[in-house]
Short mmCIF file of the C-alpha atoms (twelve columns), coordinates in Angstrom:
data_MODEL
# 
_entry.id   MODEL 
# 
loop_
_atom_site.group_PDB 
_atom_site.id 
_atom_site.type_symbol 
_atom_site.label_atom_id 
_atom_site.label_alt_id 
_atom_site.label_comp_id 
_atom_site.label_asym_id 
_atom_site.label_seq_id 
_atom_site.Cartn_x 
_atom_site.Cartn_y 
_atom_site.Cartn_z 
_atom_site.pdbx_PDB_model_num 
ATOM 1   C CA . MET A 1   8.461   17.148  2.031   1 
ATOM 2   C CA . GLU A 2   5.742   19.169  0.357   1 
ATOM 3   C CA . GLN A 3   2.115   20.105  0.975   1 
ATOM 4   C CA . ILE A 4   -0.917  18.630  -0.759  1 
ATOM 5   C CA . SER A 5   -4.232  20.031  0.485   1 
ATOM 6   C CA . GLY A 6   -2.680  20.798  3.861   1 
ATOM 7   C CA . SER A 7   -1.014  17.390  4.271   1 
ATOM 8   C CA . ARG A 8   2.718   16.687  4.158   1 
ATOM 9   C CA . VAL A 9   3.877   14.063  1.680   1 
ATOM 10  C CA . VAL A 10  7.243   12.822  0.508   1 
ATOM 11  C CA . GLY A 11  8.267   13.783  -3.013  1 
ATOM 12  C CA . THR A 12  11.199  12.192  -4.825  1 
ATOM 13  C CA . ALA A 13  13.980  14.519  -5.972  1 
ATOM 14  C CA . ALA A 14  14.378  12.500  -9.164  1 
ATOM 15  C CA . PRO A 15  11.380  10.577  -10.577 1 
ATOM 16  C CA . THR A 16  11.631  6.817   -10.121 1 
ATOM 17  C CA . SER A 17  11.887  4.953   -13.395 1 
ATOM 18  C CA . ARG A 18  8.258   4.338   -14.272 1 
ATOM 19  C CA . LEU A 19  9.043   0.927   -15.752 1 
ATOM 20  C CA . ILE A 20  10.874  -0.271  -12.636 1 
ATOM 21  C CA . TYR A 21  8.179   1.201   -10.421 1 
ATOM 22  C CA . TYR A 22  5.353   -0.356  -12.427 1 
ATOM 23  C CA . PHE A 23  6.728   -3.909  -12.335 1 
ATOM 24  C CA . GLY A 24  8.106   -3.591  -8.816  1 
ATOM 25  C CA . LYS A 25  4.794   -2.350  -7.514  1 
ATOM 26  C CA . ARG A 26  2.944   -5.210  -9.180  1 
ATOM 27  C CA . LEU A 27  5.298   -7.777  -7.635  1 
ATOM 28  C CA . ILE A 28  4.757   -6.213  -4.219  1 
ATOM 29  C CA . ASP A 29  0.974   -6.200  -4.781  1 
ATOM 30  C CA . VAL A 30  0.881   -9.904  -5.672  1 
ATOM 31  C CA . ALA A 31  3.130   -10.919 -2.787  1 
ATOM 32  C CA . GLY A 32  1.286   -8.703  -0.312  1 
ATOM 33  C CA . ALA A 33  -2.152  -9.902  -1.412  1 
ATOM 34  C CA . LEU A 34  -1.138  -13.570 -1.238  1 
ATOM 35  C CA . VAL A 35  0.388   -13.241 2.208   1 
ATOM 36  C CA . GLY A 36  -2.568  -11.178 3.408   1 
ATOM 37  C CA . LEU A 37  -5.164  -13.634 2.153   1 
ATOM 38  C CA . ILE A 38  -3.342  -16.561 3.792   1 
ATOM 39  C CA . LEU A 39  -2.556  -14.929 7.136   1 
ATOM 40  C CA . LEU A 40  -5.887  -13.166 7.474   1 
ATOM 41  C CA . ALA A 41  -8.025  -16.124 6.367   1 
ATOM 42  C CA . PRO A 42  -9.102  -16.932 9.977   1 
ATOM 43  C CA . VAL A 43  -10.028 -13.286 10.580  1 
ATOM 44  C CA . MET A 44  -12.033 -13.138 7.351   1 
ATOM 45  C CA . LEU A 45  -13.821 -16.369 8.237   1 
ATOM 46  C CA . GLY A 46  -14.724 -14.929 11.635  1 
ATOM 47  C CA . ILE A 47  -16.080 -11.764 10.020  1 
ATOM 48  C CA . ALA A 48  -18.122 -13.813 7.554   1 
ATOM 49  C CA . LEU A 49  -19.678 -15.814 10.407  1 
ATOM 50  C CA . ALA A 50  -20.426 -12.626 12.366  1 
ATOM 51  C CA . ILE A 51  -22.248 -11.106 9.377   1 
ATOM 52  C CA . LEU A 52  -24.150 -14.327 8.765   1 
ATOM 53  C CA . ILE A 53  -25.307 -14.495 12.392  1 
ATOM 54  C CA . ASP A 54  -26.130 -10.784 12.572  1 
ATOM 55  C CA . THR A 55  -28.058 -10.203 9.339   1 
ATOM 56  C CA . GLY A 56  -27.686 -13.309 7.170   1 
ATOM 57  C CA . LEU A 57  -26.693 -13.361 3.526   1 
ATOM 58  C CA . PRO A 58  -25.113 -11.888 1.490   1 
ATOM 59  C CA . ILE A 59  -21.755 -11.688 3.227   1 
ATOM 60  C CA . ILE A 60  -19.862 -9.961  0.419   1 
ATOM 61  C CA . TYR A 61  -20.986 -6.661  -1.078  1 
ATOM 62  C CA . ARG A 62  -20.077 -6.248  -4.747  1 
ATOM 63  C CA . SER A 63  -19.827 -2.702  -6.020  1 
ATOM 64  C CA . GLN A 64  -19.128 -1.695  -9.623  1 
ATOM 65  C CA . ARG A 65  -16.466 1.004   -9.757  1 
ATOM 66  C CA . LEU A 66  -13.979 2.436   -12.217 1 
ATOM 67  C CA . GLY A 67  -10.614 0.714   -12.500 1 
ATOM 68  C CA . ARG A 68  -7.510  1.699   -14.439 1 
ATOM 69  C CA . TYR A 69  -8.294  3.634   -17.635 1 
ATOM 70  C CA . GLY A 70  -11.942 3.721   -16.569 1 
ATOM 71  C CA . ALA A 71  -12.523 -0.008  -17.079 1 
ATOM 72  C CA . PRO A 72  -15.401 -1.254  -14.895 1 
ATOM 73  C CA . ILE A 73  -14.370 -3.494  -12.012 1 
ATOM 74  C CA . VAL A 74  -16.358 -5.179  -9.249  1 
ATOM 75  C CA . VAL A 75  -14.884 -4.164  -5.893  1 
ATOM 76  C CA . LEU A 76  -15.412 -6.629  -3.055  1 
ATOM 77  C CA . LYS A 77  -16.180 -5.645  0.533   1 
ATOM 78  C CA . PHE A 78  -17.690 -7.310  3.550   1 
ATOM 79  C CA . ARG A 79  -21.311 -6.156  3.697   1 
ATOM 80  C CA . THR A 80  -21.827 -3.440  6.286   1 
ATOM 81  C CA . MET A 81  -25.229 -2.118  5.186   1 
ATOM 82  C CA . ARG A 82  -28.740 -3.464  5.388   1 
ATOM 83  C CA . ASP A 83  -30.494 -4.714  2.254   1 
ATOM 84  C CA . GLY A 84  -31.843 -1.962  0.000   1 
ATOM 85  C CA . SER A 85  -29.389 0.592   1.372   1 
ATOM 86  C CA . HIS A 86  -29.363 2.611   -1.876  1 
ATOM 87  C CA . HIS A 87  -33.125 3.125   -1.687  1 
ATOM 88  C CA . HIS A 88  -32.869 4.005   1.997   1 
ATOM 89  C CA . LEU A 89  -30.175 6.553   1.194   1 
ATOM 90  C CA . ALA A 90  -32.369 8.318   -1.357  1 
ATOM 91  C CA . GLU A 91  -35.226 8.465   1.143   1 
ATOM 92  C CA . LEU A 92  -32.946 9.697   3.902   1 
ATOM 93  C CA . LEU A 93  -31.400 12.473  1.821   1 
ATOM 94  C CA . THR A 94  -34.814 13.598  0.609   1 
ATOM 95  C CA . ALA A 95  -36.216 13.779  4.130   1 
ATOM 96  C CA . ASP A 96  -33.202 15.349  5.867   1 
ATOM 97  C CA . GLU A 97  -31.697 18.500  4.369   1 
ATOM 98  C CA . GLU A 98  -28.755 18.560  6.780   1 
ATOM 99  C CA . ARG A 99  -27.733 15.012  5.908   1 
ATOM 100 C CA . ARG A 100 -28.141 15.746  2.199   1 
ATOM 101 C CA . LEU A 101 -25.698 18.656  2.452   1 
ATOM 102 C CA . GLU A 102 -23.261 16.493  4.426   1 
ATOM 103 C CA . TYR A 103 -23.400 13.756  1.785   1 
ATOM 104 C CA . GLU A 104 -22.907 16.208  -1.078  1 
ATOM 105 C CA . LEU A 105 -19.837 17.606  0.684   1 
ATOM 106 C CA . THR A 106 -18.087 14.378  1.727   1 
ATOM 107 C CA . ARG A 107 -19.995 11.526  0.007   1 
ATOM 108 C CA . LYS A 108 -20.250 9.999   3.495   1 
ATOM 109 C CA . LEU A 109 -22.696 10.123  6.411   1 
ATOM 110 C CA . ARG A 110 -21.755 10.181  10.085  1 
ATOM 111 C CA . GLY A 111 -23.804 7.695   12.085  1 
ATOM 112 C CA . ASP A 112 -25.237 6.221   8.893   1 
ATOM 113 C CA . PRO A 113 -28.466 4.475   9.995   1 
ATOM 114 C CA . ARG A 114 -28.144 1.938   7.170   1 
ATOM 115 C CA . ARG A 115 -25.186 0.215   8.847   1 
ATOM 116 C CA . THR A 116 -25.641 -3.113  10.602  1 
ATOM 117 C CA . ARG A 117 -24.306 -3.778  14.107  1 
ATOM 118 C CA . VAL A 118 -21.363 -5.713  12.704  1 
ATOM 119 C CA . GLY A 119 -21.015 -3.123  9.956   1 
ATOM 120 C CA . VAL A 120 -20.363 -0.330  12.465  1 
ATOM 121 C CA . PHE A 121 -17.362 -2.253  13.807  1 
ATOM 122 C CA . LEU A 122 -16.088 -3.219  10.352  1 
ATOM 123 C CA . ARG A 123 -16.231 0.357   9.105   1 
ATOM 124 C CA . ARG A 124 -14.505 1.733   12.180  1 
ATOM 125 C CA . THR A 125 -11.638 -0.763  11.868  1 
ATOM 126 C CA . SER A 126 -11.582 -0.834  8.029   1 
ATOM 127 C CA . LEU A 127 -11.843 -4.632  8.140   1 
ATOM 128 C CA . ASP A 128 -14.642 -4.451  5.575   1 
ATOM 129 C CA . GLU A 129 -11.940 -3.758  2.959   1 
ATOM 130 C CA . LEU A 130 -10.111 -7.101  3.400   1 
ATOM 131 C CA . PRO A 131 -11.832 -8.895  0.466   1 
ATOM 132 C CA . GLN A 132 -10.195 -6.355  -1.842  1 
ATOM 133 C CA . LEU A 133 -6.975  -8.316  -1.429  1 
ATOM 134 C CA . TRP A 134 -8.525  -10.554 -4.078  1 
ATOM 135 C CA . ASN A 135 -9.024  -7.528  -6.347  1 
ATOM 136 C CA . VAL A 136 -5.322  -6.790  -5.878  1 
ATOM 137 C CA . LEU A 137 -4.268  -10.364 -6.586  1 
ATOM 138 C CA . VAL A 138 -6.118  -10.499 -9.919  1 
ATOM 139 C CA . GLY A 139 -4.705  -7.143  -11.017 1 
ATOM 140 C CA . GLU A 140 -7.794  -4.939  -10.726 1 
ATOM 141 C CA . MET A 141 -6.463  -2.962  -7.774  1 
ATOM 142 C CA . SER A 142 -3.213  -2.175  -5.985  1 
ATOM 143 C CA . LEU A 143 -2.346  -2.127  -2.294  1 
ATOM 144 C CA . VAL A 144 -1.720  1.635   -2.567  1 
ATOM 145 C CA . GLY A 145 -3.497  4.026   -4.898  1 
ATOM 146 C CA . PRO A 146 -6.553  6.262   -5.244  1 
ATOM 147 C CA . ARG A 147 -9.736  4.682   -3.951  1 
ATOM 148 C CA . PRO A 148 -11.957 3.186   -6.697  1 
ATOM 149 C CA . TYR A 149 -14.632 5.679   -7.687  1 
ATOM 150 C CA . PHE A 150 -18.201 5.353   -8.857  1 
ATOM 151 C CA . ALA A 151 -18.623 6.573   -12.434 1 
ATOM 152 C CA . ASP A 152 -20.902 9.468   -11.481 1 
ATOM 153 C CA . GLU A 153 -18.404 10.769  -8.906  1 
ATOM 154 C CA . LEU A 154 -15.881 11.771  -11.566 1 
ATOM 155 C CA . VAL A 155 -18.220 13.294  -14.138 1 
ATOM 156 C CA . GLY A 156 -16.948 16.776  -14.955 1 
ATOM 157 C CA . ARG A 157 -14.009 16.496  -12.561 1 
ATOM 158 C CA . PRO A 158 -10.696 17.775  -13.983 1 
ATOM 159 C CA . GLU A 159 -8.796  15.183  -11.907 1 
ATOM 160 C CA . ALA A 160 -10.639 12.233  -13.502 1 
ATOM 161 C CA . ALA A 161 -8.113  11.327  -16.211 1 
ATOM 162 C CA . GLU A 162 -5.220  11.491  -13.761 1 
ATOM 163 C CA . LEU A 163 -6.979  9.366   -11.134 1 
ATOM 164 C CA . LEU A 164 -7.934  6.736   -13.702 1 
ATOM 165 C CA . SER A 165 -4.417  6.470   -15.121 1 
ATOM 166 C CA . VAL A 166 -3.394  4.083   -12.300 1 
ATOM 167 C CA . ARG A 167 -4.909  1.097   -10.538 1 
ATOM 168 C CA . PRO A 168 -7.121  2.067   -7.604  1 
ATOM 169 C CA . GLY A 169 -5.838  1.059   -4.173  1 
ATOM 170 C CA . ILE A 170 -7.000  -0.395  -0.887  1 
ATOM 171 C CA . THR A 171 -5.251  2.432   0.938   1 
ATOM 172 C CA . GLY A 172 -3.909  5.765   -0.212  1 
ATOM 173 C CA . MET A 173 -3.398  9.450   0.490   1 
ATOM 174 C CA . TRP A 174 -7.038  10.027  1.394   1 
ATOM 175 C CA . GLN A 175 -7.191  7.224   3.960   1 
ATOM 176 C CA . VAL A 176 -4.134  8.436   5.866   1 
ATOM 177 C CA . ASN A 177 -5.060  12.121  5.779   1 
ATOM 178 C CA . GLY A 178 -8.410  12.365  7.504   1 
ATOM 179 C CA . ARG A 179 -10.461 10.073  5.292   1 
ATOM 180 C CA . ALA A 180 -14.149 10.968  5.603   1 
ATOM 181 C CA . ASP A 181 -13.269 14.084  7.635   1 
ATOM 182 C CA . ARG A 182 -12.135 15.526  4.298   1 
ATOM 183 C CA . THR A 183 -14.486 17.006  1.749   1 
ATOM 184 C CA . PHE A 184 -14.833 15.152  -1.535  1 
ATOM 185 C CA . SER A 185 -13.000 17.945  -3.363  1 
ATOM 186 C CA . GLU A 186 -10.083 17.692  -0.905  1 
ATOM 187 C CA . ARG A 187 -10.030 13.948  -1.472  1 
ATOM 188 C CA . LEU A 188 -9.642  14.452  -5.222  1 
ATOM 189 C CA . VAL A 189 -6.763  16.882  -4.671  1 
ATOM 190 C CA . LEU A 190 -4.989  14.496  -2.281  1 
ATOM 191 C CA . GLU A 191 -5.322  11.501  -4.565  1 
ATOM 192 C CA . SER A 192 -4.395  13.289  -7.777  1 
ATOM 193 C CA . GLY A 193 -1.348  14.618  -5.907  1 
ATOM 194 C CA . TYR A 194 -0.418  11.039  -5.092  1 
ATOM 195 C CA . VAL A 195 -0.647  10.018  -8.760  1 
ATOM 196 C CA . ARG A 196 1.768   12.774  -9.767  1 
ATOM 197 C CA . ARG A 197 4.275   11.974  -7.006  1 
ATOM 198 C CA . ARG A 198 3.904   8.214   -6.652  1 
ATOM 199 C CA . GLY A 199 6.991   6.137   -5.994  1 
ATOM 200 C CA . PHE A 200 8.251   3.420   -3.673  1 
ATOM 201 C CA . ARG A 201 9.035   5.818   -0.809  1 
ATOM 202 C CA . LEU A 202 5.631   7.447   -0.867  1 
ATOM 203 C CA . ASP A 203 3.886   4.061   -1.074  1 
ATOM 204 C CA . LEU A 204 5.866   2.818   1.936   1 
ATOM 205 C CA . LEU A 205 5.014   5.944   3.919   1 
ATOM 206 C CA . ILE A 206 1.319   5.498   3.140   1 
ATOM 207 C CA . VAL A 207 1.375   1.825   4.195   1 
ATOM 208 C CA . LEU A 208 3.055   2.717   7.498   1 
ATOM 209 C CA . ARG A 209 0.601   5.534   8.161   1 
ATOM 210 C CA . THR A 210 -2.296  3.234   7.303   1 
ATOM 211 C CA . PHE A 211 -1.660  1.189   10.449  1 
ATOM 212 C CA . ARG A 212 -1.901  4.342   12.540  1 
ATOM 213 C CA . ALA A 213 -5.057  5.460   10.731  1 
ATOM 214 C CA . VAL A 214 -6.713  2.062   11.313  1 
ATOM 215 C CA . PHE A 215 -5.675  2.039   14.971  1 
ATOM 216 C CA . THR A 216 -7.020  5.534   15.670  1 
ATOM 217 C CA . GLY A 217 -10.090 5.167   13.443  1 
ATOM 218 C CA . GLN A 218 -9.806  8.773   12.304  1 
ATOM 219 C CA . GLY A 219 -12.376 9.636   9.665   1 
ATOM 220 C CA . ALA A 220 -13.737 6.067   9.552   1 
ATOM 221 C CA . TYR A 221 -17.519 5.891   9.779   1 
# 
């Protein structure tokens, strides 16, 4: 066990063969995404209907992020914000100095007024991330890895090259270690630490801790 930004993680005594890990991880991603999409189809349909009834279309939010090696990918999520949320964010941060400082520190807002009624529940339970199983299936993302970043978030960041050397994940070190309760700088340290120490054991630990994080809702808002 060793410390990364105050969090304990498992490190392998001898590095796992990168070739075995790469192909093994991809097989697990494909199998996991397929099983998830099939088993969770009724849940996803229910969420889609809830969004449609609550605020109408669109149901899926498409966000352009950086994938492996910085290639642009479109990350899928269930929509949790009202239309024009980016414009509302700019107005909100301009009008409220305290919220602006909070957003600069964590890239998140507690009690974000842009969220819909259904969106509050989806964010708290992380169910808004389920459509990303498709991103995993087509090879744009992995089940475990750094979260996909916006291009402007990594400008000038020394961790950028390391974070972009692997596929982004649905869950990862940040999600199971406080999530939005962490500052953005702490998030970068946690996730770059994962990239350096990644292996089957660490991935399994993160998956197991993800269930606890979702159940408790820590840092999810």
